[in-house]
N, CA, C and O of each residue as an XYZ file, in Angstrom:
736
protein
N      16.459     -3.142     50.657
C      15.139     -3.278     50.043
C      13.913     -2.454     49.274
O      13.548     -2.552     48.103
N      13.311     -1.449     50.545
C      12.436     -0.260     50.490
C      12.835      0.725     50.094
O      12.099      1.630     49.700
N      14.638      0.798     50.113
C      15.157      1.506     48.757
C      14.988      1.558     47.370
O      14.798      2.526     46.634
N      15.095      0.253     47.105
C      14.647     -0.217     45.387
C      13.423      0.107     45.157
O      13.082      0.670     44.118
N      12.589     -0.223     46.135
C      10.823     -0.230     46.030
C      10.871      1.326     45.818
O      10.323      1.733     44.793
N      11.264      1.948     46.377
C      11.128      3.563     46.445
C      11.294      3.656     44.749
O      10.365      3.776     43.950
N      12.423      3.587     44.504
C      13.267      3.827     43.683
C      12.099      3.158     42.367
O      11.372      3.840     41.644
N      12.177      2.271     42.373
C      11.111      1.667     41.035
C       9.223      2.612     41.604
O       8.430      3.283     40.944
N       9.225      2.458     42.111
C       7.769      3.510     42.312
C       8.211      5.354     41.999
O       7.193      6.040     42.090
N       8.954      5.841     41.807
C       9.120      6.630     41.339
C       9.781      6.706     40.087
O       9.413      7.618     39.347
N      10.655      5.967     39.698
C      10.659      5.678     38.096
C       9.490      5.582     37.019
O       9.313      6.102     35.917
N       8.807      4.742     37.765
C       7.344      4.482     37.288
C       6.828      5.629     36.872
O       6.726      6.234     35.805
N       6.415      5.832     38.402
C       5.850      7.584     37.911
C       6.356      8.388     37.489
O       5.710      9.420     37.310
N       7.650      8.348     37.139
C       8.117      9.714     36.379
C       7.593      9.319     34.579
O       7.160     10.077     33.711
N       7.864      7.855     34.550
C       7.832      7.746     32.908
C       6.280      7.593     32.702
O       5.906      7.215     31.592
N       5.416      7.835     33.601
C       4.487      7.927     33.300
C       3.971      9.515     32.957
O       3.067      9.876     32.204
N       4.669     10.125     33.594
C       4.727     11.920     33.268
C       5.597     12.186     32.105
O       5.046     12.721     31.144
N       6.412     12.008     32.047
C       7.436     11.773     30.778
C       8.179     10.676     30.244
O       9.336     10.341     30.497
N       7.282     10.130     29.411
C       7.913      9.590     28.425
C       8.933      9.622     28.196
O       9.400     10.757     28.099
N       9.843      8.498     27.985
C      10.789      8.052     27.106
C      11.419      8.905     26.237
O      10.679      9.102     25.273
N      12.263      9.388     26.166
C      13.346     10.527     24.800
C      12.606      9.955     23.741
O      12.139     10.792     22.968
N      12.312      8.526     23.425
C      12.697      7.912     22.389
C      11.494      8.416     21.180
O      11.749      8.606     19.990
N      10.620      8.514     21.606
C       9.491      9.126     21.604
C       9.704     10.646     21.044
O       9.147     11.074     20.033
N      10.843     11.592     22.086
C      10.435     13.063     21.550
C      11.621     13.177     20.066
O      12.331     14.161     19.859
N      11.590     12.056     19.275
C      11.877     12.759     18.209
C      10.992     12.212     17.180
O      11.308     12.374     16.001
N       9.976     11.618     17.468
C       8.854     12.262     16.438
C       7.997     12.884     16.860
O       7.737     12.810     18.061
N       7.124     13.870     15.837
C       6.167     15.070     15.885
C       4.881     14.391     15.166
O       4.645     14.284     13.963
N       4.289     14.059     16.046
C       2.652     13.332     15.309
C       2.516     15.007     14.566
O       2.683     16.100     15.107
N       2.075     14.600     12.842
C       0.820     15.252     12.251
C       0.007     15.914     12.920
O      -0.842     15.108     13.301
N      -0.307     17.219     13.401
C      -1.445     18.190     13.917
C      -1.776     19.454     12.699
O      -1.044     20.310     12.201
N      -2.875     19.195     12.550
C      -3.027     20.301     11.803
C      -2.756     21.345     12.171
O      -2.478     21.964     11.143
N      -2.592     22.300     13.404
C      -2.591     24.096     14.246
C      -0.604     23.193     14.399
O       0.022     23.957     15.133
N       0.037     22.381     14.107
C       1.599     22.694     14.270
C       2.518     22.776     12.932
O       2.673     21.985     12.002
N       3.015     23.937     13.189
C       3.902     24.559     11.936
C       5.534     24.184     12.526
O       6.115     24.744     13.456
N       6.133     22.851     11.502
C       7.554     23.152     12.125
C       7.995     24.504     11.545
O       7.610     25.344     10.733
N       9.040     24.258     12.421
C      10.222     25.466     12.315
C      11.449     24.730     12.311
O      11.463     23.538     12.619
N      12.541     25.396     11.962
C      14.281     24.324     11.327
C      14.583     24.456     12.529
O      15.811     24.427     12.453
N      14.270     24.619     13.909
C      14.582     23.817     14.646
C      14.411     22.977     15.004
O      15.027     22.625     16.010
N      13.204     21.902     14.229
C      12.314     20.920     14.547
C      13.867     19.767     13.802
O      14.164     18.665     14.265
N      14.571     20.444     12.638
C      15.422     19.308     11.508
C      16.800     19.843     12.410
O      17.460     20.877     12.504
N      16.797     18.371     13.047
C      17.660     18.096     14.461
C      18.818     16.734     13.051
O      19.886     16.384     13.553
N      18.661     16.394     12.200
C      19.513     15.457     12.363
C      20.880     16.137     11.240
O      20.973     17.104     10.484
N      21.860     14.904     11.703
C      23.067     15.335     10.921
C      23.026     15.860      9.449
O      22.121     15.364      8.777
N      24.038     17.002      8.654
C      23.279     17.397      8.042
C      24.677     16.557      6.728
O      25.868     16.534      7.040
N      24.211     16.028      5.495
C      24.726     15.272      4.671
C      25.677     16.071      4.145
O      26.818     15.639      4.309
N      25.580     17.138      3.542
C      26.075     18.249      2.578
C      26.478     17.325      1.664
O      27.595     16.844      1.474
N      24.973     17.049      0.880
C      24.606     16.335     -0.155
C      24.549     17.529     -1.954
O      24.659     17.159     -3.123
N      24.346     18.884     -1.393
C      24.247     20.082     -2.159
C      22.829     20.412     -1.651
O      22.576     21.550     -2.046
N      21.583     19.811     -0.805
C      20.312     20.481     -1.017
C      20.680     20.910      0.604
O      21.612     20.628      1.357
N      19.465     21.730      0.728
C      19.870     22.584      2.040
C      18.969     21.698      3.340
O      19.551     21.355      4.369
N      17.749     21.457      3.141
C      17.111     20.357      4.003
C      16.094     19.459      3.329
O      15.745     19.621      2.160
N      15.600     18.433      4.182
C      15.691     17.161      4.472
C      14.329     16.851      5.578
O      14.401     16.786      6.806
N      13.287     16.715      4.847
C      11.904     16.338      5.832
C      12.076     14.791      6.053
O      12.322     14.324      4.941
N      12.056     13.826      6.956
C      11.954     12.447      7.136
C      10.528     12.461      7.666
O       9.816     13.363      8.109
N      10.375     11.329      7.497
C       8.672     10.844      8.408
C       8.849      9.960      9.048
O       9.903      9.953      9.683
N       7.932      8.827      9.186
C       7.158      7.569      9.861
C       6.079      7.723     10.197
O       5.487      8.250     11.138
N       5.658      6.736      8.535
C       4.444      6.016      9.099
C       4.397      4.887      9.666
O       5.290      4.047      9.557
N       2.742      4.652     10.725
C       2.749      3.669     11.390
C       1.063      3.436     12.075
O       0.099      4.075     12.497
N       1.720      1.548     11.732
C       0.027      0.963     11.895
C      -0.560     -0.250     12.802
O      -0.196     -1.420     12.684
N      -0.963     -0.054     13.185
C      -1.284     -0.930     14.115
C      -2.440     -1.702     14.127
O      -3.438     -1.060     13.800
N      -2.618     -2.804     14.383
C      -3.826     -3.955     13.686
C      -4.357     -3.852     15.469
O      -3.699     -3.476     16.439
N      -5.555     -4.267     15.408
C      -6.492     -5.009     16.771
C      -7.449     -6.393     16.075
O      -7.820     -6.530     14.909
N      -7.573     -6.905     16.739
C      -8.107     -7.746     16.220
C      -8.916     -8.108     17.699
O      -8.530     -8.433     18.822
N     -10.213     -7.876     17.082
C     -11.453     -8.504     18.587
C     -11.741     -9.695     18.549
O     -11.374    -10.340     17.567
N     -12.500    -10.355     19.632
C     -12.836    -11.932     20.058
C     -13.562    -11.887     18.835
O     -13.438    -12.775     17.992
N     -14.203    -11.051     18.709
C     -15.543    -11.668     17.351
C     -14.927    -11.720     15.700
O     -15.591    -11.934     14.685
N     -13.093    -11.386     15.825
C     -13.117    -11.390     14.702
C     -13.545    -10.132     13.689
O     -13.696    -10.211     12.470
N     -13.708     -8.880     14.580
C     -13.560     -8.012     13.513
C     -11.813     -7.072     13.795
O     -11.000     -7.524     14.602
N     -11.556     -5.895     13.047
C     -10.085     -5.753     12.705
C     -10.477     -4.342     12.699
O     -11.367     -3.923     11.960
N      -9.733     -3.505     13.626
C      -8.821     -2.488     13.658
C      -7.942     -1.899     13.073
O      -7.092     -2.140     13.931
N      -7.555     -1.488     12.548
C      -6.225     -0.249     12.015
C      -6.201      0.939     12.531
O      -7.119      1.750     12.415
N      -5.372      1.089     13.010
C      -4.818      2.885     13.295
C      -4.015      2.668     12.587
O      -3.624      1.573     12.184
N      -3.448      4.310     12.190
C      -2.502      5.016     11.514
C      -1.791      5.937     12.378
O      -2.387      6.584     13.239
N      -0.575      6.021     12.190
C      -0.301      7.865     12.459
C       0.789      7.816     11.675
O       1.402      6.842     11.236
N       1.000      9.198     11.519
C       2.912      9.119     10.621
C       3.118     10.729     11.602
O       2.375     11.615     12.026
N       4.007     10.536     11.608
C       5.244     11.952     12.301
C       6.029     12.196     11.285
O       6.458     11.579     10.310
N       6.138     13.478     11.844
C       8.101     14.169     11.647
C       8.876     13.510     12.274
O       8.668     13.216     13.451
N       9.786     13.194     11.705
C      10.938     12.642     12.151
C      12.532     13.419     12.989
O      13.662     13.066     12.651
N      12.304     14.327     13.918
C      13.148     15.302     13.787
C      15.099     14.823     14.053
O      16.024     15.616     13.876
N      15.239     13.443     14.471
C      16.805     13.308     14.348
C      16.809     12.496     12.902
O      17.849     11.855     12.757
N      15.783     12.372     11.696
C      16.772     11.954     10.996
C      16.450     13.093     10.041
O      17.400     13.384      9.314
N      15.025     14.017      9.810
C      15.178     15.663      9.328
C      16.205     16.173      9.478
O      16.785     15.876     10.522
N      16.962     17.248      8.440
C      18.008     17.996      8.628
C      18.427     19.128      7.615
O      18.532     18.896      6.411
N      18.657     20.352      8.163
C      19.266     21.271      7.598
C      20.276     21.694      6.994
O      21.083     21.058      7.673
N      21.070     22.381      6.096
C      22.253     22.478      5.613
C      22.648     24.059      7.017
O      22.031     25.124      6.975
N      23.335     23.864      7.666
C      23.533     25.033      8.657
C      24.119     26.650      7.182
O      23.818     27.815      6.922
N      24.748     25.920      6.857
C      25.114     26.948      5.305
C      24.330     27.532      4.684
O      24.548     28.659      4.240
N      23.188     26.856      4.510
C      21.986     27.228      3.640
C      21.216     28.193      3.606
O      20.377     28.046      4.494
N      21.026     29.314      2.919
C      19.702     30.410      2.966
C      18.689     29.453      3.202
O      18.325     28.775      2.241
N      17.895     29.183      4.886
C      16.941     28.477      5.392
C      15.848     29.736      5.530
O      15.734     30.495      6.493
N      14.905     29.739      4.007
C      14.010     31.214      3.905
C      13.212     30.165      4.777
O      13.364     29.049      5.274
N      11.964     31.506      4.640
C      10.615     31.015      4.914
C       9.967     30.110      3.710
O       9.278     29.168      4.103
N      10.111     30.288      2.181
C       9.794     29.835      1.714
C      10.198     28.249      1.407
O       9.379     27.431      0.988
N      11.701     27.925      1.706
C      12.135     26.816      1.881
C      11.692     25.569      2.808
O      11.725     24.351      2.631
N      10.985     26.926      4.567
C      10.449     26.199      5.294
C       9.191     25.717      4.752
O       8.827     24.569      5.007
N       8.414     26.580      3.943
C       6.469     26.018      3.347
C       6.780     24.604      2.821
O       6.106     23.585      2.974
N       8.083     24.781      2.093
C       8.300     23.590      1.163
C       8.281     22.431      1.916
O       7.527     21.502      1.626
N       9.134     22.394      2.973
C       9.637     21.058      4.206
C       8.097     20.559      4.904
O       7.730     19.547      5.501
N       7.580     21.558      4.575
C       6.157     21.641      5.485
C       4.978     21.060      4.793
O       4.084     20.366      5.278
N       5.128     21.445      3.653
C       4.483     20.317      2.567
C       4.516     19.512      2.555
O       3.483     18.872      2.750
N       5.686     18.895      2.327
C       5.622     17.730      2.399
C       5.265     16.562      3.768
O       5.030     15.354      3.817
N       5.396     17.868      4.959
C       4.837     16.631      6.054
C       3.475     16.368      5.837
O       3.009     15.229      5.820
N       2.559     17.820      5.602
C       1.262     17.535      4.583
C       1.239     16.401      3.975
O       0.642     15.529      4.606
N       1.674     16.085      2.967
C       1.756     14.686      1.612
C       1.652     13.383      2.882
O       0.899     12.433      2.674
N       2.417     13.452      4.086
C       2.781     12.512      4.494
C       1.598     12.209      5.087
O       1.713     11.128      5.665
N       0.121     12.842      5.250
C      -0.916     13.163      6.386
C      -1.533     12.728      5.573
O      -2.344     11.841      5.836
N      -1.362     13.206      4.285
C      -2.529     12.919      2.886
C      -2.813     11.374      2.988
O      -3.909     10.835      3.138
N      -1.384     10.694      2.854
C      -1.010      9.003      2.493
C      -2.029      8.639      3.896
O      -2.778      7.662      3.868
N      -1.984      9.128      4.540
C      -1.295      8.800      6.667
C      -3.856      8.496      5.980
O      -4.496      7.647      6.601
N      -4.345      9.064      5.206
C      -5.610      9.595      5.542
C      -6.398      8.662      4.422
O      -7.616      8.488      4.382
N      -5.298      8.040      3.418
C      -5.649      7.687      2.483
C      -5.500      5.818      3.027
O      -6.177      4.847      2.691
N      -4.245      5.944      4.028
C      -4.229      4.465      4.329
C      -5.752      4.711      5.568
O      -6.838      4.145      5.450
N      -5.571      5.166      6.075
C      -7.644      5.205      7.142
C      -8.251      5.043      6.868
O      -9.095      4.543      7.612
N      -8.580      5.286      5.369
C      -9.625      5.490      4.353
C      -9.558      3.443      4.188
O     -10.165      2.515      4.723
N      -8.566      3.559      3.244
C      -8.654      1.752      2.452
C      -8.285      0.765      4.020
O      -8.495     -0.446      3.944
N      -7.744      1.346      5.384
C      -8.013      0.462      5.881
C      -9.589     -0.329      6.457
O      -9.915     -1.463      6.805
N     -10.282      1.018      6.309
C     -11.564      0.937      7.038
C     -12.562      0.438      6.369
O     -13.406     -0.244      6.949
N     -12.631      0.701      5.010
C     -12.939     -0.335      3.677
C     -12.827     -1.713      4.074
O     -13.647     -2.586      4.360
N     -11.368     -1.645      3.998
C     -11.067     -3.453      3.996
C     -11.659     -3.685      5.582
O     -12.472     -4.608      5.531
N     -11.556     -3.281      6.654
C     -12.282     -4.114      7.853
C     -13.749     -3.960      7.904
O     -14.347     -4.814      8.559
N     -14.537     -2.903      7.257
C     -15.719     -3.244      7.244
C     -16.004     -4.917      6.452
O     -16.410     -5.979      6.923
N     -15.685     -4.616      5.434
C     -15.852     -6.209      4.663
C     -15.284     -7.356      5.001
O     -15.580     -8.432      4.480
N     -14.547     -7.223      5.774
C     -13.451     -8.606      6.250
C     -13.476     -8.434      7.916
O     -13.506     -7.413      8.603
N     -13.444    -10.217      8.379
C     -12.903    -10.665      9.326
C     -11.757    -11.196      9.320
O     -11.179    -11.566      8.298
N     -11.268    -11.292     10.604
C     -10.021    -11.612     10.609
C      -9.806    -13.175     10.115
O     -10.490    -14.085     10.584
N      -9.116    -13.320      9.442
C      -8.487    -14.850      8.630
C      -6.450    -14.751      8.553
O      -5.632    -13.918      8.942
N      -6.377    -15.787      8.001
C      -4.615    -15.800      7.926
C      -4.580    -15.049      7.492
O      -4.193    -14.100      8.175
N      -4.845    -14.821      6.364
C      -4.309    -13.612      4.960
C      -4.820    -12.199      5.920
O      -5.244    -11.180      5.374
N      -4.734    -12.302      6.951
C      -5.605    -10.489      6.956
C      -4.253     -9.936      7.412
O      -3.686     -9.943      6.320
N      -3.799     -9.698      7.843
C      -2.200     -9.646      7.883
C      -1.048     -9.176      6.587
O      -0.045     -8.502      6.825
N      -1.268     -9.470      5.781
C      -1.076    -10.196      4.767
C      -1.662     -8.822      3.948
O      -1.011     -7.824      3.638
N      -2.915     -9.061      3.732
C      -4.111     -8.383      3.257
C      -3.618     -6.560      3.452
O      -3.349     -5.719      2.594
N      -3.647     -6.503      4.469
C      -3.556     -4.824      5.397
C      -2.001     -4.476      5.189
O      -1.613     -3.308      5.230
N      -1.093     -5.609      4.953
C       0.660     -4.921      5.144
C       0.643     -4.513      3.704
O       1.397     -3.578      3.435
N      -0.394     -5.258      2.252
C      -0.682     -5.099      1.304
C      -1.065     -3.639      0.788
O      -0.555     -3.010     -0.139
N      -1.989     -3.314      1.548
C      -2.817     -1.615      1.259
C      -1.547     -0.644      1.753
O      -1.308      0.450      1.241
N      -0.698     -1.303      2.952
C      -0.214     -0.210      3.420
C       1.602     -0.015      2.099
O       2.277      1.004      1.961
N       1.777     -1.104      1.558
C       3.079     -1.299      0.941
C       2.703     -0.199     -0.376
O       3.401      0.637     -0.952
N       1.580     -0.530     -0.514
C       0.592      0.387     -2.061
C       0.609      1.627     -1.982
O       1.338      2.319     -2.693
N      -0.478      2.255     -0.795
C       0.222      3.803     -0.595
C       1.065      4.090      0.083
O       0.535      4.927      0.813
N       2.703      3.929      0.584
C       3.357      4.187      1.310
C       4.024      4.376     -0.400
O       4.291      5.495     -0.839
N       4.204      3.217     -1.148
C       4.956      3.211     -2.647
C       3.880      4.543     -3.699
O       4.464      5.151     -4.596
N       3.148      4.680     -3.567
C       1.998      5.822     -4.076
C       2.558      7.357     -3.296
O       2.475      8.389     -3.962
N       2.977      7.398     -2.227
C       2.868      8.452     -1.491
C       4.762      8.774     -2.035
O       5.130      9.783     -2.637
N       5.549      7.765     -1.660
C       6.813      8.115     -2.129
C       6.960      8.667     -3.560
O       7.784      9.518     -3.896
N       6.003      8.038     -4.402
C       6.121      8.977     -6.203
C       5.282     10.221     -5.866
O       5.304     10.957     -6.853
N       4.842     10.542     -5.266
C       3.839     12.033     -5.060
C       5.329     12.522     -4.299
O       6.172     12.679     -5.182
N       5.810     12.764     -3.120
C       7.044     13.355     -2.814
C       8.081     13.476     -3.618
O       8.898     14.396     -3.573
N       8.084     12.942     -4.058
C       9.027     12.445     -5.758
C       8.703     13.707     -6.832
O       9.478     14.652     -6.983
N       7.552     13.576     -7.481
C       7.195     14.477     -8.569
C       6.882     15.733     -7.914
O       7.245     16.739     -8.523
N       5.964     15.982     -6.204
C       6.394     17.239     -5.925
C       8.063     17.867     -5.459
O       7.997     19.062     -5.174
N       8.880     17.531     -5.390
C      10.034     17.339     -5.655
C      10.254     17.951     -7.262
O       9.810     19.097     -7.320
N      10.701     17.581     -8.289
C      10.910     17.283     -9.110
C      10.165     18.672     -9.759
O      10.850     19.517    -10.335
N       8.817     18.809     -9.619
C       8.002     19.933    -10.252
C       8.098     21.051     -9.755
O       7.731     22.082    -10.319
N       8.694     20.973     -8.435
C       8.899     22.340     -7.905
C      10.725     22.647     -8.163
O      11.132     23.805     -8.071
N      11.278     21.997     -8.343
C      12.449     21.853     -8.212
C      12.949     22.121     -6.597
O      13.567     23.185     -6.545
N      12.875     21.620     -5.603
C      12.608     21.204     -4.509
C      12.671     22.348     -3.954
O      13.729     22.773     -3.489
N      11.335     23.144     -3.913
C      10.812     24.689     -3.824
C      11.460     25.677     -4.250
O      11.436     26.746     -3.639
N      12.237     25.487     -5.505
C      13.266     26.923     -6.249
C      11.820     27.469     -7.075
O      11.734     28.697     -7.085
N      10.948     26.909     -7.603
C       9.959     27.273     -8.749
C       8.644     27.867     -8.011
O       7.527     27.359     -7.915
N       9.128     29.103     -7.521
C       7.874     29.896     -6.826
C       6.721     29.579     -7.045
O       5.796     29.400     -6.252
N       6.766     29.489     -8.391
C       5.017     29.581     -8.824
C       4.445     28.239     -8.457
O       3.414     27.959     -7.845
N       5.315     27.533     -8.953
C       5.110     25.695     -9.139
C       5.209     25.428     -8.008
O       4.380     24.530     -7.860
N       5.778     25.644     -6.873
C       5.033     25.805     -5.729
C       4.127     26.210     -5.184
O       3.654     25.492     -4.304
N       3.610     27.282     -5.411
C       2.113     27.987     -5.028
C       1.450     26.895     -5.621
O       1.123     26.092     -4.748
N       1.172     26.594     -6.577
C       0.256     25.385     -7.676
C      -0.118     24.532     -6.679
O      -1.225     24.441     -6.148
N       1.508     23.522     -6.322
C       1.889     22.494     -5.451
C       1.222     22.386     -4.209
O       0.718     21.336     -3.807
N       1.209     23.931     -3.328
C       0.726     24.110     -1.960
C      -0.983     24.065     -2.084
O      -1.770     23.621     -1.248
N      -1.286     24.683     -3.432
C      -2.728     24.650     -3.379
C      -3.451     23.344     -3.621
O      -4.595     23.239     -3.177
N      -2.937     22.402     -4.239
C      -2.973     21.375     -4.660
C      -3.290     19.652     -3.514
O      -4.105     18.732     -3.454
N      -2.018     20.120     -2.811
C      -1.558     19.045     -1.317
C      -3.021     20.213     -0.696
O      -4.041     19.525     -0.752
N      -3.278     21.276     -0.307
C      -4.494     21.682      0.698
C      -5.300     20.914      0.017
O      -5.677     19.940      0.668
N      -5.714     20.983     -1.064
C      -7.009     21.053     -1.282
C      -7.403     18.986     -0.804
O      -8.363     18.548     -0.169
N      -6.089     18.113     -1.501
C      -5.646     16.499     -1.233
C      -6.463     16.451      0.271
O      -7.512     15.841      0.477
N      -5.475     17.493      1.545
C      -6.011     17.079      2.597
C      -7.607     17.421      2.771
O      -8.217     16.701      3.562
N      -8.258     18.351      2.169
C      -9.340     18.863      2.861
C     -10.075     17.714      2.109
O     -11.201     17.518      2.567
N      -9.764     16.994      1.185
C     -10.851     16.258      0.001
C     -10.543     14.551      1.628
O     -11.318     13.737      2.130
N     -10.121     14.635      1.680
C      -9.839     13.507      2.801
C      -9.885     13.798      4.536
O      -9.392     13.078      5.404
N     -10.598     15.011      4.710
C     -10.560     15.377      5.961
C     -10.949     14.448      7.059
O     -10.436     14.277      8.166
N     -12.827     13.429      6.018
C     -13.210     12.572      7.350
C     -12.095     11.733      7.824
O     -12.283     11.044      8.826
N     -11.049     11.712      7.271
C      -9.941     10.409      7.736
C      -8.491     11.270      8.786
O      -7.400     10.974      9.275
N      -9.132     12.085      8.702
C      -7.681     12.971      9.477
C      -8.456     12.451     11.877
O      -9.534     12.471     12.469
N      -7.065     12.129     12.208
C      -7.185     11.993     13.857
C      -7.247     13.195     14.275
O      -6.470     14.107     13.992
N      -8.522     13.248     15.218
C      -8.880     14.388     15.932
C      -8.013     14.616     17.203
O      -8.223     15.589     17.927
């Protein structure tokens, strides 16, 4: 019995120090973190593309006793779903293209935070709250998917260098415009 208790306490302590590996696949967005090719760990589908960035949005709704609502939003790069073709020419230019996909994810996380803040400031918890919040999320997730697609089409997946540079400037400007909604 004593041995089981010691094992349990040791496991509990270590799990607090070293979180479970499930979260190790996600890299939360940070302004000071740049992706490397080593972050792309998913299996390559050999579909003709050199790489693909996959991400994860998550939101959490908290209801206070007085009915106020708080919604937090995170976005992360998914290392296990993002992949690179080991036979492709993995250039710095291509990595920049993929990094900018991750920046677009943060743009829309900030847009979600902004919209949720507006919603929460003017609403109290009601039977419709969960549906309203999900509608805001789905609307912005759809817009995010379109922005990502437009970016790939316009730049031919980063191959049109001059257009890639125009999009880099646009994406950075969009991030700056929403800087008030960055999680620090």
